[in-house]
Phi, psi and omega in degrees: 000342183293321183290322178297315176300319182292318175297315176301313181298325180287324178288312180299329183278349182095359185290334179246126184264012178289109179224155358288159175210158178213161176214106184241150182216173179264141181268356178193163183299155177230130177280144183233133172273184179275056184207155174301124185233132179295128181276132186267079175276097189256006178226139183255131166284315172203155175210094193303328191230014178068031185267349180260136186248113185281005180249329181252354175061035177249138169256110185235093183289148177260019178228126179291144178155194177263139183229134174278116178245143179215135167220151183228133176245132174251114183235107181247035177288332181056034182242359178231179190242001175206158170234135180236127175244139179231132168257121179264133169243118181060033177092003184232149178298123177259308184223145183236143172227131174240129172232126181228169172240158183263157171064223182266005179299148180251140182275134170216136181135208186245148171225139185235145177231130181228128179207172177248135186229131173283126185236140184276349177084012177219298186247345181291140178216160176232153177217156179253127176242155181217151174210138174241148188281002168286171180301315175206162182205183177228127171278131191265122175288324181077197184265359179205187187270014180249010177274308176231123187208162185220124183226159174202144180212140176289131178275118172283121179244000000 
């Protein structure tokens, strides 16, 4: 999480000029059923160009290019043996991340997915989805914006 904070601080201070970019997090915990569920990153630390929507949880950049997208989920329920993260692009799975435990161990902690996505600068959007293999669980917002988060930044090539 230290690198995520460093990147966030660099962007908000103007040290990095890659825009558009955003940093969203959860303002409260979110209950999840045993199905892929859209994560409600409903609070922004920053959104340089107004491209992240805190009601639909979509990042729709207005500039075409490649974007570094990252999201991290903290689940401390210790009730399941796996965590599944999906990055959806335009309503379909773009990238998938699975983290699991063996035997009867129970998973608790964070799982992160980082990828590069080509975006057209007009209609392409991404959203974060999560599932834990237990019947239900809770994503933890934590005491700050670095426990469960969703970020994106245009890569200057």
